[in-house]
C-alpha positions in Angstrom: -36.2 -40.8 -13.3 -36.4 -37.0 -13.1 -36.8 -37.1 -9.3 -33.7 -39.4 -9.1 -31.6 -36.9 -11.2 -32.8 -34.0 -9.1 -31.8 -35.8 -5.9 -28.4 -36.6 -7.3 -28.0 -33.0 -8.4 -29.0 -31.7 -5.0 -26.6 -34.1 -3.3 -23.7 -33.0 -5.6 -24.4 -29.3 -5.1 -24.6 -29.8 -1.3 -21.2 -31.6 -1.4 -19.8 -28.8 -3.5 -21.2 -26.2 -1.0 -19.6 -28.1 1.9 -16.3 -28.1 0.1 -16.4 -24.4 -0.6 -17.3 -23.7 3.0 -14.5 -26.0 4.2 -12.0 -24.1 2.0 -13.3 -20.8 3.3 -12.9 -21.9 6.9 -9.5 -23.2 6.1 -8.5 -19.9 4.6 -9.7 -18.0 7.6 -7.8 -20.4 9.8 -4.6 -19.6 7.9 -5.2 -15.9 8.4 -6.3 -15.9 12.0 -4.3 -18.9 13.4 -1.3 -19.1 11.1 1.2 -17.9 13.6 3.1 -20.8 15.1 3.1 -21.6 18.8 6.3 -20.0 20.1 8.6 -22.2 22.1 8.1 -22.3 25.8 11.8 -21.4 26.4 12.9 -19.4 23.4 16.5 -19.7 22.2 18.9 -16.9 22.6 17.9 -13.8 20.7 20.3 -12.5 18.0 22.1 -9.3 18.8 19.3 -6.8 18.5 18.9 -3.5 20.2 15.3 -3.2 21.5 13.4 0.0 21.6 13.1 1.9 24.9 10.1 1.2 27.1 9.0 4.8 27.2 5.3 5.0 26.3 4.5 8.0 24.0 1.3 9.8 23.7 -1.3 7.6 22.0 0.9 4.5 22.0 2.4 2.2 24.6 3.7 -1.4 24.9 1.8 -4.4 26.1 2.5 -5.4 29.7 1.8 -9.1 29.0 0.3 -11.6 26.7 -3.0 -11.4 28.6 -3.1 -7.7 28.0 -2.6 -8.3 24.3 -5.5 -10.7 24.2 -7.8 -8.3 26.1 -6.9 -5.6 23.7 -7.7 -7.8 20.7 -11.1 -8.8 22.3 -12.1 -5.1 22.8 -11.0 -4.2 19.3 -12.7 -7.2 17.7 -15.9 -6.5 19.6 -15.9 -3.0 18.1 -15.1 -4.2 14.7 -17.8 -6.9 14.6 -20.5 -4.2 14.8 -18.9 -2.0 12.0 -20.6 -4.5 9.6 -23.6 -5.4 11.7 -27.3 -4.6 11.4 -26.9 -1.6 9.1 -23.6 -0.1 10.2 -22.3 -0.7 6.7 -18.6 -0.1 7.2 -17.5 -0.8 3.7 -16.4 0.9 0.5 -12.7 1.2 1.4 -10.8 3.6 -0.8 -9.8 1.6 -3.9 -6.1 1.3 -4.4 -5.6 -0.1 -7.9 -4.2 3.2 -9.2 -0.7 4.3 -8.2 0.1 8.0 -7.5 2.8 10.3 -8.6 6.5 9.7 -8.1 9.9 11.4 -8.0 12.0 11.8 -11.1 15.0 9.4 -11.0 18.0 10.8 -9.4 21.2 11.1 -11.4 24.2 9.5 -9.8 27.2 11.6 -10.8 30.5 9.7 -10.2 34.0 10.9 -9.9 35.3 7.7 -11.5 38.1 6.6 -13.7 38.0 7.7 -17.3 36.6 4.3 -18.5 33.7 4.6 -16.1 30.4 6.2 -17.1 29.7 9.8 -16.0 25.9 9.5 -15.9 23.9 6.6 -14.5 20.2 6.6 -13.8 18.7 5.3 -10.6 15.3 3.8 -9.8 12.5 6.3 -9.7 11.7 6.7 -6.0 9.5 8.9 -3.8 12.3 10.6 -1.7 15.6 11.5 -3.2 18.4 9.5 -1.8 16.2 6.8 -0.3 16.2 3.8 -2.6 13.3 1.4 -3.1 13.4 -2.3 -4.2 12.7 -2.9 -7.9 13.3 -5.6 -10.5 16.2 -3.6 -12.1 19.3 -2.1 -10.6 22.5 -0.8 -12.1 25.8 0.6 -11.0 26.8 1.9 -14.4 28.8 -1.2 -15.3 26.4 -4.0 -14.7 22.6 -4.3 -15.0 20.9 -6.6 -12.6 17.5 -7.7 -13.8 15.1 -10.0 -12.0 13.3 -11.7 -14.9 9.9 -13.1 -13.9 8.2 -15.9 -15.8 4.7 -17.0 -14.9 2.9 -20.3 -15.3 -0.9 -20.2 -15.0 -2.5 -23.4 -13.8 -5.9 -24.3 -15.1 -8.8 -24.2 -12.5 -9.5 -27.6 -11.0 -12.9 -28.9 -9.9 -13.6 -29.4 -6.3 -14.5 -33.1 -7.0 -15.0 -35.4 -9.9 -17.6 -34.1 -12.3 -20.6 -36.2 -13.2 -21.8 -36.4 -16.9 -23.8 -33.3 -17.7 -23.2 -31.6 -14.4 -20.9 -28.6 -14.1 -19.4 -28.1 -10.6 -17.7 -25.1 -9.0 -13.9 -24.9 -9.6 -11.1 -23.4 -7.6 -8.4 -21.3 -9.2 -4.9 -22.4 -8.2 -2.3 -19.7 -7.6 0.0 -18.5 -10.3 3.4 -19.9 -10.0 6.2 -17.3 -10.5 9.6 -18.6 -11.7 12.6 -16.6 -12.7 16.1 -15.6 -11.9 18.4 -12.6 -11.5 20.6 -11.8 -14.6 23.9 -10.0 -14.2 24.5 -8.2 -17.6 27.7 -6.4 -18.5 26.2 -3.1 -19.8 29.1 -0.7 -20.3 30.5 -0.1 -22.8 27.3 -1.0 -24.8 29.4 -2.7 -27.5 30.4 -5.3 -25.0 26.8 -6.1 -23.9 26.7 -9.7 -22.6 25.3 -11.8 -19.9 27.9 -12.3 -17.1 26.0 -14.6 -14.7 22.7 -15.8 -13.3 21.5 -16.2 -9.8 18.8 -18.8 -9.1 16.5 -16.4 -7.2 13.9 -14.0 -8.2 12.3 -11.0 -6.5 12.9 -7.2 -6.0 16.4 -6.0 -5.7 18.5 -3.4 -3.8 22.1 -2.6 -4.6 24.4 -1.3 -1.8 28.0 -0.8 -3.0 29.1 -4.4 -4.0 26.2 -6.2 -2.3 23.1 -7.1 -4.3 20.2 -7.8 -2.0 17.4 -10.1 -3.3 13.9 -10.1 -1.7 12.8 -13.6 -2.7 9.0 -13.9 -2.1 7.2 -17.1 -2.8 3.4 -17.6 -2.9 1.1 -20.1 -1.3 1.4 -23.4 -3.2 -0.6 -26.6 -2.6 1.5 -29.5 -1.5 1.0 -31.3 -4.8 2.7 -28.6 -6.8 5.6 -30.3 -8.8 7.8 -27.2 -8.6 10.8 -26.4 -6.5 9.9 -23.9 -3.8 12.9 -21.5 -3.5 11.6 -20.3 -0.1 11.0 -16.8 1.1 14.1 -15.0 2.2 16.3 -11.9 1.9 19.7 -12.7 0.6 22.9 -10.6 0.1 25.3 -11.5 -2.7 28.8 -10.2 -3.2 28.9 -8.9 -6.8 32.3 -7.3 -6.8 33.0 -10.0 -9.5 29.7 -10.0 -11.4 30.8 -13.1 -13.3 30.8 -15.1 -10.1 28.3 -13.7 -7.5 28.8 -15.2 -4.0 26.1 -15.5 -1.3 27.2 -13.6 1.8 24.2 -14.0 4.0 20.6 -15.0 4.1 17.7 -14.1 6.3 14.7 -16.4 6.1 11.2 -15.3 6.7 9.0 -17.2 9.1 6.2 -19.0 7.2 3.7 -16.4 8.3 5.9 -13.4 7.7 5.2 -11.1 4.7 7.3 -8.1 3.6 5.3 -4.8 3.9 8.0 -2.6 2.5 11.7 -1.7 2.6 14.1 1.1 1.8 17.8 1.6 1.5 19.2 4.7 3.1 22.8 5.6 4.0 23.8 2.0 3.4 21.2 0.6 5.8 18.1 -1.4 4.9 14.9 -0.4 6.7 12.6 -3.4 6.5 9.0 -3.6 7.6 7.4 -7.1 7.9 4.0 -8.1 9.0 2.7 -11.2 10.8 -1.0 -12.2 11.2 -2.1 -12.2 14.8 -3.1 -15.5 16.2 -5.8 -14.8 18.7 -5.0 -18.0 20.8 -1.4 -16.7 21.3 -0.6 -13.4 19.7 2.9 -13.1 21.1 5.8 -13.5 21.1 6.5 -13.5 17.4 9.6 -14.5 15.4 9.4 -12.8 12.0 13.0 -13.3 10.8 15.4 -16.2 11.0 19.1 -15.6 10.7 21.4 -18.7 10.5 18.6 -20.9 11.9 18.2 -18.6 15.0 14.9 -16.7 15.1 14.6 -13.1 16.1 12.0 -13.2 18.9 9.8 -10.2 19.7 8.3 -10.5 23.2 4.9 -9.2 24.1 6.4 -6.4 26.2 8.3 -5.1 23.1 5.1 -4.6 21.0 3.5 -1.2 20.8 -0.2 -0.6 20.4 -2.5 2.5 20.2 -3.9 3.4 23.6 -7.4 3.2 22.1 -8.5 -0.3 20.8 -8.5 -0.4 17.0 -9.4 -3.5 14.9 -6.0 -5.2 14.6 -5.1 -8.3 12.6 -1.4 -7.8 12.1 1.8 -7.2 14.1 4.3 -5.1 12.1 8.0 -5.2 12.8 10.4 -2.5 11.5 14.1 -3.6 11.4 17.4 -2.1 10.5 19.7 -4.5 8.5 23.3 -4.1 7.6 23.4 -5.0 3.8 27.1 -6.0 4.0 26.6 -8.6 6.7 22.9 -9.2 7.0 23.1 -8.4 10.7 19.7 -7.2 12.3 20.8 -4.2 14.3 17.5 -2.8 15.7 13.8 -3.4 15.6 10.5 -2.1 16.8 7.1 -3.8 16.7 3.5 -2.5 16.8 0.0 -3.7 15.9 -2.3 -2.4 13.2 -4.5 -3.3 10.3 -2.8 -4.9 7.3 -5.5 -3.9 4.8 -5.1 -0.2 5.2 -1.5 0.3 6.4 0.8 2.6 4.4 4.6 2.9 4.8 6.4 6.1 4.1 10.1 6.8 4.9 11.7 10.3 5.0 15.3 11.2 5.7 14.3 11.6 9.4 11.6 9.1 10.2 9.7 6.0 9.2 5.9 6.5 9.3 3.3 3.7 9.3 -0.4 4.3 9.2 -3.3 2.2 10.3 -7.0 2.9 9.8 -9.7 2.7 12.4 -13.2 4.0 13.2 -14.3 5.6 16.4 -17.1 4.0 18.6 -20.2 3.7 16.5 -22.4 3.8 19.6 -20.9 7.1 20.6 -22.1 8.7 17.4 -25.5 7.0 17.6 -26.0 8.4 21.1 -25.0 11.9 19.9 -27.3 11.6 16.9 -30.3 10.7 19.0 -29.5 13.5 21.4 -29.1 16.2 18.8 -31.3 15.2 15.9 -34.3 13.2 17.2 -35.6 14.9 20.3 -38.8 15.8 18.5 -39.6 12.2 17.4 -38.0 9.9 20.0 -39.0 9.8 23.7 -36.6 11.5 26.1 -36.4 8.4 28.2 -35.0 6.4 25.4 -32.3 9.0 24.7 -31.4 9.2 28.4 -30.9 5.4 28.5 -28.8 5.5 25.4 -26.5 8.2 26.9 -26.0 6.2 30.0 -25.3 3.1 28.0 -22.7 5.0 25.9 -20.8 5.9 29.1 -20.6 2.4 30.6 -17.1 0.9 30.8 -18.0 -2.2 28.9 -17.2 -3.6 25.5 -18.6 -2.1 22.3 -20.1 -5.5 21.6 -22.2 -5.5 24.8 -23.3 -1.9 24.3 -24.5 -2.5 20.8 -26.5 -5.6 21.7 -28.2 -3.7 24.5 -28.9 -0.8 22.2 -30.4 -3.1 19.6 -32.6 -4.8 22.2 -33.9 -1.4 23.5 -34.4 0.0 20.0 -36.4 -3.1 18.9 -38.6 -2.8 22.0 -39.4 0.8 21.2 -40.2 0.1 17.6 -42.6 -2.8 18.5 -44.4 -0.4 20.8 -45.5 1.7 17.8 -48.2 1.1 15.4 -47.2 0.3 11.7 -47.9 3.9 10.4 -45.9 5.5 13.2 -43.1 3.0 12.8 -42.8 3.6 9.1 -42.6 7.4 9.6 -40.0 7.1 12.3 -37.8 4.8 10.2 -37.9 7.2 7.2 -37.2 10.2 9.3 -34.3 8.7 11.1 -32.8 7.4 7.8 -32.8 10.9 6.3 -31.5 12.6 9.4 -28.7 10.1 9.9 -27.6 10.6 6.4 -27.3 14.4 7.1 -25.6 13.7 10.5 -23.0 11.5 8.8 -22.1 14.3 6.3 -21.6 16.6 9.2 -19.6 14.3 11.4 -17.8 11.8 9.1 -14.4 13.3 9.8 -14.8 12.5 13.5 -15.6 8.9 12.9 -13.2 7.6 10.1 -9.6 8.0 11.1 -6.1 7.1 10.1 -3.6 6.6 13.0 0.0 7.4 12.3 3.1 6.0 14.1 6.4 7.9 13.7 9.6 6.1 14.3 12.9 8.0 14.5 15.6 6.8 12.2 18.2 7.9 14.8 17.3 5.7 17.7 14.5 3.7 16.1 12.0 4.4 18.8 8.3 5.3 18.4 8.6 9.0 19.1 5.1 10.3 18.2 1.6 9.2 17.2 -1.3 11.1 15.8 -4.3 10.8 13.5 -6.1 12.4 10.6 -9.6 12.0 9.3 -10.1 9.6 6.3 -7.9 7.1 4.5 -4.7 7.7 2.6 -4.2 6.1 -0.9 -0.7 4.8 -0.5 2.9 6.0 0.3 2.7 9.1 -1.9 -0.2 10.4 0.1 2.3 11.2 2.9 5.3 13.6 2.7 7.6 15.3 5.2 8.8 18.8 4.6 10.4 21.3 7.1 9.5 19.0 10.1 5.9 18.8 9.0 4.0 15.8 7.7 1.5 16.3 5.0 -1.2 13.6 4.4 -3.9 13.5 1.8 -7.0 11.4 2.6 -10.4 10.4 1.2 -13.3 10.7 3.6 -16.8 9.3 3.6 -16.4 6.1 1.7 -17.3 4.0 4.8 -20.6 4.6 6.5 -21.4 4.5 10.2 -24.5 4.5 12.4 -27.6 2.4 12.8 -29.4 4.1 10.0 -26.6 4.6 7.4 -28.3 2.1 5.0 -30.1 4.8 3.0 -28.8 7.8 1.3 -25.2 7.0 2.0 -22.7 9.8 2.2 -20.7 11.8 -0.3 -17.0 11.2 -0.4 -14.6 14.1 -0.4 -10.9 14.6 0.0 -8.7 16.5 2.5 -5.1 17.4 2.9 -3.8 17.8 6.5 -0.5 19.4 7.8 0.8 17.9 11.0 3.7 19.2 13.2 6.7 17.0 14.4 4.5 15.7 17.2 1.8 14.7 14.7 -0.7 17.3 15.9 -2.8 18.8 13.1 -1.7 22.4 12.3 -3.9 23.1 9.3 -6.0 21.5 6.5 -7.6 22.0 3.2 -10.9 20.1 3.1 -13.7 19.2 0.7 -11.7 18.6 -2.5 -13.6 16.6 -5.2 -17.0 16.1 -3.7 -18.3 12.6 -4.5 -14.9 11.7 -5.9 -11.8 10.0 -4.5 -8.1 10.5 -4.7 -6.3 8.9 -7.6 -2.9 10.5 -7.2 -1.0 12.9 -4.9 2.3 14.7 -5.4 4.0 17.0 -2.9 6.8 19.3 -4.2 8.4 21.4 -1.5 5.7 23.9 -0.2 3.1 22.9 -2.9 0.7 20.0 -3.1 -1.0 18.5 -6.1 -4.0 16.2 -5.8 -5.9 14.5 -8.5 -9.4 13.2 -7.8 -11.7 11.4 -10.3 -15.2 10.3 -10.9 -16.2 11.7 -14.3 -13.6 14.4 -14.9 -10.0 14.8 -13.8 -9.7 17.7 -11.4 -6.1 18.7 -10.6 -5.9 20.7 -7.4 -3.0 23.0 -6.6 -2.4 23.7 -2.9 -0.2 26.2 -1.2 1.3 24.6 1.9 3.9 27.3 2.7 2.1 28.2 5.9 1.4 24.9 7.8 -1.3 26.6 9.9 -3.1 28.0 6.9 -2.8 25.8 3.8 -4.8 27.0 0.9 -6.4 25.7 -2.3 -5.0 28.0 -5.0 -6.1 26.6 -8.3 -8.1 23.8 -10.0 -8.1 22.3 -13.5 -10.7 20.0 -14.9 -10.0 17.9 -18.0 -11.4 14.6 -19.4 -10.1 11.3 -18.1 -7.8 11.0 -15.1 -4.2 11.0 -14.1 -3.2 7.9 -12.1 0.1 9.5 -11.0 2.0 12.8 -11.4 5.8 13.2 -12.0 7.6 16.5 -11.8 10.1 17.4 -14.4 10.7 20.9 -13.1 9.3 22.8 -10.2 6.6 24.3 -12.5 6.1 21.4 -15.0 4.5 18.1 -14.1 3.8 15.0 -16.2 0.5 13.3 -15.6 -0.1 9.6 -16.7 -3.5 8.0 -16.7 -6.3 7.1 -19.0 -8.8 8.9 -21.2 -11.6 6.5 -22.2 -9.8 3.1 -22.8 -6.4 4.5 -23.8 -3.3 5.6 -21.9 -3.1 9.4 -21.7 0.0 11.5 -21.0 -0.5 15.1 -19.9 2.0 18.0 -19.5 0.8 20.4 -16.8 2.1 23.9 -16.3 1.7 24.9 -12.6 3.9 28.0 -12.7 0.8 30.0 -11.9 -0.8 28.1 -9.0 -4.2 29.9 -9.4 -4.3 28.9 -13.1 -2.9 25.4 -13.7 -2.9 24.5 -17.4 -2.6 21.4 -19.6 0.1 22.5 -22.0 -0.1 19.3 -24.1 -1.4 15.8 -24.1 -0.8 12.6 -26.0 -3.1 9.6 -26.3 -1.2 6.4 -26.6 -2.6 3.4 -28.5 -2.3 1.3 -25.4 -4.9 0.0 -23.0 -2.4 -0.1 -20.1 1.1 0.8 -19.0 3.0 -0.7 -16.1 3.7 2.9 -15.0 0.0 3.1 -13.9 0.7 0.4 -11.4 4.3 1.1 -10.2 6.3 4.3 -10.4 9.5 2.3 -10.8 8.6 1.6 -14.4 9.0 5.3 -15.3 12.4 6.8 -16.3 13.2 10.5 -16.8 16.4 11.8 -18.5 16.5 15.5 -18.0 19.7 16.0 -20.1 17.9 14.8 -23.3 14.5 16.0 -22.1 12.9 12.6 -22.6 11.1 10.0 -20.6 10.4 6.3 -21.0 7.3 4.3 -20.3 6.5 0.6 -21.1 3.3 -0.5 -22.8 1.7 -3.8 -23.7 2.9 -3.5 -27.3 6.4 -2.3 -26.7 8.5 0.5 -25.1 8.0 4.2 -25.8 10.5 7.2 -25.6 8.9 10.6 -25.4 10.3 14.1 -25.7 8.9 17.0 -23.6 11.1 19.6 -25.2 9.6 23.1 -25.7 6.4 22.0 -23.8 5.5 19.6 -26.6 5.0 15.8 -26.1 6.6 14.0 -29.0 7.0 10.2 -29.5 10.7 10.0 -30.4 11.2 6.2 -30.5 9.0 3.1 -30.2 10.4 -0.4 -29.7 7.8 -2.9 -30.8 7.4 -6.6 -30.2 9.0 -6.6 -26.8 7.5 -7.0 -23.3 9.2 -3.9 -22.0 9.6 -3.6 -18.3 12.1 -0.9 -17.4 14.7 1.4 -18.9 18.0 2.8 -17.5 20.5 5.2 -19.0 24.3 5.0 -18.8 26.0 8.1 -20.3 24.1 8.8 -23.5 22.8 5.3 -24.0 19.3 4.1 -23.2 18.9 0.5 -22.2 15.3 -0.8 -22.7 14.9 -4.0 -20.7 12.3 -6.5 -21.6 11.6 -10.0 -20.2 13.6 -11.7 -22.9 16.0 -9.1 -24.3 17.8 -5.8 -23.7 17.9 -3.2 -26.5 20.5 -0.3 -26.4 19.7 3.0 -28.1 21.9 6.0 -28.8 20.1 9.0 -27.2 21.8 11.3 -29.7 20.2 9.9 -32.9 18.0 7.1 -31.4 19.7 4.4 -33.5 19.9 0.9 -32.2 23.5 0.2 -30.9 23.2 -3.4 -29.6 20.8 -6.0 -28.5 21.1 -9.0 -26.1 18.8 -12.0 -26.0 18.2 -13.2 -22.5 
């Protein structure tokens, strides 16, 4: 009987394993082969102005589909060995913490007497360049995308037998919601005007409300209505009766990487997984049932092969009509790409690693001549110079290395392995900046062409790690969190953090290196000619950088305090708010950086909250300089703090609400929760009105 049960259990477990593997293969198929086969004779392309065919330094366009495929093969061959036999390319910079952000910009209006004089805007990175968020206001109406979630219980892979527990799969969370239009001003007339049966992030351009409606992957048996993935523009000149003006649908494989609103134009970046069988053309957007088709010859790529799994397309869209005016496409890596938009250019980064064999050959040549035969080193140097794929080179190297090791007795082999492991660890510390790179593509907002490319060592955290000032790009990176080399398995390497200053052609002018040894960047803030970087491992170092001379940036000061700051928000040129955690609680710090050589924590406040949404998105933060207060949401409610006289004081707490955002209109603060809006008078902090949603 026992043997029979064991046989049945083994049989069930094997079936479960097969199912898991089948799901895994299916998932990889979705990622790698998701792009549809483009039509043999594509329909007429919408009116789009393509970029010029000029190939810039470090980037050029594919000449054909075959060239695209060859590029992918070379890049993939190189990528395969980043994780092979001890190369250990892993430990990407973690990105769960968001960095610093700009204070919200005040929109001063010369309006009729009945209109408000002060209206807050979404907290953004660059003043004047709006970012999508779940709340927008024009001072009269508040538009709020309310998100409701339904969590589906995990389901077993197959019917469970009595007494036997089988693996389960977690179904995706289903997001449902809508966009509420709420009459906000005057606050005494607070009421819900209308509702749009969409949900997603919002942009507001004059009288057009743009909704970025993103759906998730749902199994076919989900009993819910799929609203589809699209970008839609609504005329809200009459907020009581919004009317859809246009809609751009996303191809089933298209995801939105980011977007901005600048000078009444939407700058949209989408990404499509590359199908190796047919990587191009692609058709990311569909306007009125007609797809925008990007041909192979209109897709840029770095001149050196980098591991690429995604084609990015940047587009300019007129929010009034939905017309796609221009676009430009390029390949990169979706996992480590960062979008930053300035007033002059759009920057997109991609991460890559230089040839591992190149570094292995140099290591043997410079570090092992006393323990490895010269003949082996000479063969390796020749192999490194061959014009063949990285895959073939690494296989040949592995074969030759194994032959050499087997020629040694066990004692000598053990000695060699230990010596090489230690020497490679030291070599990696000395050369890691040459191996781990971030490529940068710069696209001019004037003509929307790729005008420059460059690179910097390491990996940026997110959009706030980049900043443009006086025609120079500053980028903060973490280095050394991915290993390289045949012997990188032991000892590892210490991470550290750098800041680089690049000129308008993306050539490095200067750098500050070696910040926070063994730590990684948690937040970055650039303010004019100063830079502020927070790294963390056990303490929270705040570094102050003088970037006034691009060729000679300097580390001016350093402050170490407990905990960490997940982002920084300037309130004046010399005062910065830091938000993060100390232990298990949310911490707010007020930093004085008026003396760059001696930054100080003027005050701090420990909030009885485990988490705040401000730690995951800068849009959740609101600053009102007139009243010297700021708002942040928490799990237990919403909080209004004063920073007057360099003291952090909790002025008002709204309990029992799932606070998401806050806006101010004149001297009224509107705290927006999932199910209600509460209006406070900023003069005495009394509740003025409340609206149930």
